[in-house]
Structures are given as structure tokens and as C-alpha cells.
C-alpha positions as CSV (number, residue, x, y, z in Angstrom):
1,X,2.0,-8.7,17.7
2,X,0.8,-5.5,19.1
3,X,-1.4,-2.5,18.5
4,X,0.2,0.8,17.6
5,X,-1.0,4.3,18.1
6,X,-0.6,6.5,15.1
7,X,-0.7,10.1,13.9
8,X,-4.3,11.1,14.8
9,X,-3.4,10.7,18.5
10,X,-0.7,13.5,18.3
11,X,-2.0,16.4,20.3
12,X,-5.4,14.7,21.0
13,X,-4.4,12.3,23.8
14,X,-7.9,11.5,24.8
15,X,-6.8,8.6,27.1
16,X,-9.8,6.3,26.8
17,X,-7.3,3.7,25.6
18,X,-5.4,3.9,28.9
19,X,-8.5,3.4,31.0
20,X,-9.5,0.1,29.2
21,X,-6.1,-1.6,28.8
22,X,-6.2,-4.7,31.0
23,X,-2.4,-5.0,31.2
24,X,-1.5,-1.3,31.6
25,X,0.8,-1.2,28.5
26,X,-0.1,2.3,27.4
27,X,1.9,5.3,28.5
28,X,1.7,9.0,27.9
29,X,4.5,10.5,25.9
30,X,5.2,14.2,25.2
31,X,3.1,14.3,22.0
32,X,0.9,11.2,22.1
33,X,0.2,7.9,23.9
34,X,2.3,4.8,23.2
35,X,1.6,1.1,23.5
36,X,4.5,-1.1,24.8
37,X,4.8,-3.8,22.1
38,X,6.4,-6.2,24.6
39,X,3.5,-6.0,27.0
40,X,0.5,-5.7,24.7
41,X,-1.6,-8.8,24.7
42,X,-3.4,-8.0,21.4
43,X,-6.8,-7.8,22.9
44,X,-8.0,-4.8,20.9
45,X,-9.8,-3.1,23.8
46,X,-7.9,0.1,23.2
47,X,-8.8,0.2,19.5
48,X,-12.5,-0.2,20.2
49,X,-12.6,3.0,22.4
50,X,-10.2,5.3,20.5
51,X,-12.2,8.4,19.6
52,X,-9.9,9.4,16.8
53,X,-9.3,6.0,15.1
54,X,-5.5,6.2,15.8
55,X,-4.9,2.6,16.9
56,X,-4.1,-0.2,14.4
57,X,-2.8,-3.7,14.7
58,X,0.9,-3.9,13.8
59,X,0.0,-6.1,10.8
60,X,-2.4,-3.6,9.4
61,X,-0.1,-0.6,9.5
62,X,0.5,1.3,6.2
63,X,4.1,1.8,5.3
64,X,3.9,5.5,6.2
65,X,2.6,4.5,9.7
66,X,5.5,2.1,10.5
67,X,7.4,5.1,12.1
68,X,4.9,5.1,14.9
69,X,5.7,1.4,15.7
70,X,9.4,2.4,15.8
71,X,8.6,5.4,18.0
72,X,6.8,3.2,20.5
73,X,9.6,0.7,20.7
74,X,12.1,3.5,21.2
75,X,9.9,5.2,23.8
76,X,9.9,2.0,26.0
77,X,13.6,1.3,25.6
78,X,14.8,4.7,26.8
């Protein structure tokens, strides 16, 4: 399981999450940051520091936020 960065990050890109990630699994995309679901160790450090509450555990995503999980997977496979 992994954490997922959702809509509130778009345009915000505060980067506190990048600074605290112990496995360096967060990368900056054109419009937001993304968490690599294959590397994320599910520690929650990123979620705790997100100033816009954009980070959720994969299991807690609402249906309308699942697109952000798919975007993250695609971001890291291209």
C-alpha cells in the first residue's frame, strides 16, 4: 500500500513532503508532486507535514480521488 497525493497539491507544490520522505519516493511533476507506489514504505511522514492536506493512504481514497493514484503510477512508469 502507498500514500497518494491528491488535488489540493495541484499548483501548491509546497515540498515539505519531499524533505521528510525517508526513502526518497516523492518526485515533482509538472502540476503536482507524486509518490511512487512501488517505493513508498507506508510510513506516513509525508502526510503529517502536508500543509494542504493533500496526502491520503491508498485505502482511504474516495472514488473521485482514485485518478490521482492512477496518475502517480503512470508518472513513474513513463
